[in-house]
N, CA, C and O atoms as a DFTB+ gen file, in Angstrom:
220 C
 N C O
     1  1     -60.010      41.762     -56.582
     2  2     -59.717      42.162     -55.228
     3  2     -60.967      41.941     -54.372
     4  3     -62.073      42.258     -54.812
     5  1     -60.813      41.408     -53.171
     6  2     -61.973      41.192     -52.309
     7  2     -62.578      42.518     -51.849
     8  3     -61.898      43.542     -51.781
     9  1     -63.855      42.470     -51.541
    10  2     -64.532      43.664     -51.068
    11  2     -64.145      43.940     -49.628
    12  3     -63.834      43.027     -48.863
    13  1     -64.171      45.225     -49.271
    14  2     -63.817      45.637     -47.917
    15  2     -64.988      45.405     -46.985
    16  3     -66.144      45.394     -47.408
    17  1     -64.676      45.221     -45.712
    18  2     -65.703      45.069     -44.689
    19  2     -65.942      46.426     -44.055
    20  3     -65.015      47.226     -43.923
    21  1     -67.167      46.686     -43.666
    22  2     -67.491      47.929     -42.992
    23  2     -68.851      48.438     -43.411
    24  3     -69.423      47.997     -44.408
    25  1     -69.364      49.387     -42.620
    26  2     -70.700      49.907     -42.857
    27  2     -70.703      51.382     -43.230
    28  3     -71.771      51.954     -43.451
    29  1     -69.554      52.002     -43.305
    30  2     -69.508      53.428     -43.608
    31  2     -69.788      53.679     -45.088
    32  3     -69.623      52.792     -45.926
    33  1     -70.214      54.904     -45.391
    34  2     -70.501      55.270     -46.773
    35  2     -69.242      55.154     -47.633
    36  3     -69.317      54.790     -48.807
    37  1     -68.103      55.460     -47.051
    38  2     -66.839      55.403     -47.779
    39  2     -66.518      53.970     -48.218
    40  3     -66.083      53.751     -49.348
    41  1     -66.728      53.015     -47.345
    42  2     -66.456      51.614     -47.655
    43  2     -67.446      51.095     -48.694
    44  3     -67.058      50.398     -49.632
    45  1     -68.721      51.435     -48.527
    46  2     -69.742      50.990     -49.473
    47  2     -69.453      51.560     -50.853
    48  3     -69.534      50.848     -51.854
    49  1     -69.117      52.841     -50.903
    50  2     -68.791      53.492     -52.166
    51  2     -67.576      52.856     -52.823
    52  3     -67.544      52.663     -54.038
    53  1     -66.590      52.536     -52.021
    54  2     -65.385      51.895     -52.533
    55  2     -65.695      50.518     -53.121
    56  3     -65.153      50.141     -54.160
    57  1     -66.570      49.775     -52.449
    58  2     -66.952      48.452     -52.943
    59  2     -67.723      48.537     -54.250
    60  3     -67.511      47.730     -55.154
    61  1     -68.625      49.521     -54.353
    62  2     -69.369      49.717     -55.603
    63  2     -68.400      50.042     -56.728
    64  3     -68.496      49.490     -57.825
    65  1     -67.474      50.936     -56.447
    66  2     -66.468      51.323     -57.448
    67  2     -65.651      50.109     -57.897
    68  3     -65.385      49.943     -59.088
    69  1     -65.264      49.279     -56.963
    70  2     -64.477      48.084     -57.272
    71  2     -65.268      47.107     -58.150
    72  3     -64.734      46.560     -59.115
    73  1     -66.543      46.895     -57.808
    74  2     -67.383      45.989     -58.584
    75  2     -67.600      46.498     -60.004
    76  3     -67.565      45.721     -60.958
    77  1     -67.823      47.802     -60.144
    78  2     -68.034      48.368     -61.479
    79  2     -66.747      48.351     -62.299
    80  3     -66.786      48.182     -63.518
    81  1     -65.625      48.523     -61.640
    82  2     -64.338      48.440     -62.338
    83  2     -64.157      47.027     -62.897
    84  3     -63.744      46.849     -64.043
    85  1     -64.469      46.031     -62.074
    86  2     -64.381      44.638     -62.530
    87  2     -65.332      44.387     -63.701
    88  3     -64.986      43.680     -64.647
    89  1     -66.530      44.969     -63.631
    90  2     -67.498      44.799     -64.719
    91  2     -66.960      45.387     -66.017
    92  3     -67.091      44.780     -67.080
    93  1     -66.362      46.559     -65.932
    94  2     -65.815      47.197     -67.134
    95  2     -64.664      46.381     -67.721
    96  3     -64.491      46.343     -68.939
    97  1     -63.885      45.735     -66.874
    98  2     -62.743      44.947     -67.325
    99  2     -63.171      43.617     -67.942
   100  3     -62.679      43.228     -69.001
   101  1     -64.096      42.921     -67.267
   102  2     -64.418      41.552     -67.665
   103  2     -65.826      41.365     -68.208
   104  3     -66.107      40.360     -68.863
   105  1     -66.720      42.325     -67.945
   106  2     -68.108      42.167     -68.369
   107  2     -68.917      41.305     -67.420
   108  3     -70.041      40.914     -67.734
   109  1     -68.349      41.007     -66.257
   110  2     -69.059      40.186     -65.282
   111  2     -68.973      40.817     -63.896
   112  3     -68.049      41.567     -63.583
   113  1     -69.956      40.489     -63.090
   114  2     -69.910      40.804     -61.662
   115  2     -70.082      39.464     -60.970
   116  3     -71.188      38.925     -60.922
   117  1     -69.012      38.931     -60.444
   118  2     -69.053      37.586     -59.884
   119  2     -69.268      36.594     -61.007
   120  3     -68.466      36.514     -61.938
   121  1     -70.352      35.836     -60.919
   122  2     -70.675      34.880     -61.976
   123  2     -71.783      35.396     -62.884
   124  3     -72.200      34.707     -63.815
   125  1     -72.254      36.596     -62.617
   126  2     -73.351      37.182     -63.381
   127  2     -72.818      38.000     -64.552
   128  3     -71.713      38.540     -64.488
   129  1     -73.609      38.089     -65.622
   130  2     -73.240      38.842     -66.823
   131  2     -74.337      39.861     -67.143
   132  3     -75.138      39.632     -68.048
   133  1     -74.386      40.987     -66.413
   134  2     -75.425      41.986     -66.698
   135  2     -75.301      42.502     -68.134
   136  3     -74.195      42.708     -68.634
   137  1     -76.449      42.707     -68.791
   138  2     -76.440      43.111     -70.194
   139  2     -76.125      44.590     -70.384
   140  3     -75.645      44.982     -71.447
   141  1     -76.383      45.411     -69.383
   142  2     -76.133      46.838     -69.536
   143  2     -75.424      47.391     -68.301
   144  3     -75.393      46.759     -67.244
   145  1     -74.861      48.576     -68.462
   146  2     -74.159      49.225     -67.356
   147  2     -75.153      49.574     -66.243
   148  3     -74.814      49.491     -65.062
   149  1     -76.366      49.960     -66.612
   150  2     -77.371      50.325     -65.615
   151  2     -77.713      49.130     -64.723
   152  3     -77.831      49.273     -63.506
   153  1     -77.869      47.961     -65.328
   154  2     -78.166      46.758     -64.547
   155  2     -76.962      46.369     -63.689
   156  3     -77.119      45.894     -62.564
   157  1     -75.770      46.573     -64.227
   158  2     -74.557      46.269     -63.470
   159  2     -74.440      47.195     -62.261
   160  3     -74.023      46.761     -61.188
   161  1     -74.805      48.474     -62.428
   162  2     -74.765      49.408     -61.308
   163  2     -75.730      48.995     -60.210
   164  3     -75.378      49.015     -59.030
   165  1     -76.950      48.618     -60.594
   166  2     -77.934      48.187     -59.606
   167  2     -77.445      46.956     -58.847
   168  3     -77.610      46.853     -57.631
   169  1     -76.850      46.040     -59.573
   170  2     -76.366      44.821     -58.942
   171  2     -75.177      45.123     -58.019
   172  3     -75.070      44.546     -56.936
   173  1     -74.298      46.013     -58.439
   174  2     -73.147      46.381     -57.622
   175  2     -73.595      47.034     -56.316
   176  3     -73.037      46.755     -55.254
   177  1     -74.603      47.901     -56.397
   178  2     -75.132      48.548     -55.196
   179  2     -75.729      47.504     -54.258
   180  3     -75.497      47.545     -53.049
   181  1     -76.494      46.574     -54.810
   182  2     -77.105      45.530     -53.988
   183  2     -76.044      44.670     -53.302
   184  3     -76.183      44.324     -52.129
   185  1     -74.999      44.330     -54.028
   186  2     -73.929      43.509     -53.459
   187  2     -73.203      44.276     -52.351
   188  3     -72.928      43.720     -51.288
   189  1     -72.894      45.550     -52.598
   190  2     -72.168      46.353     -51.617
   191  2     -72.970      46.527     -50.334
   192  3     -72.423      46.415     -49.237
   193  1     -74.277      46.804     -50.469
   194  2     -75.100      46.958     -49.270
   195  2     -75.292      45.623     -48.559
   196  3     -75.377      45.582     -47.331
   197  1     -75.359      44.545     -49.311
   198  2     -75.487      43.235     -48.698
   199  2     -74.224      42.903     -47.899
   200  3     -74.297      42.354     -46.800
   201  1     -73.087      43.240     -48.460
   202  2     -71.815      43.008     -47.765
   203  2     -71.760      43.811     -46.466
   204  3     -71.226      43.343     -45.460
   205  1     -72.320      45.027     -46.498
   206  2     -72.336      45.877     -45.299
   207  2     -73.499      45.538     -44.383
   208  3     -73.595      46.061     -43.273
   209  1     -74.386      44.661     -44.849
   210  2     -75.579      44.265     -44.106
   211  2     -76.438      45.460     -43.742
   212  3     -76.896      45.597     -42.608
   213  1     -76.650      46.340     -44.747
   214  2     -77.524      47.500     -44.605
   215  2     -78.645      47.389     -45.611
   216  3     -78.545      46.639     -46.582
   217  1     -79.710      48.129     -45.383
   218  2     -80.826      48.154     -46.333
   219  2     -80.917      49.505     -46.966
   220  3     -81.792      49.738     -47.800
């Protein structure tokens, strides 16, 4: 499922949840294959904030 657009905490949280769900299902986030859940979480947060264009 594509990530949602928006800058609110609710949208960012939803996107992180979606990315981590995909990681648990397939073991990948996009084309990346993080070795651990902790690395996958960091990457999901970075992707979600990048999508929202926040720092």
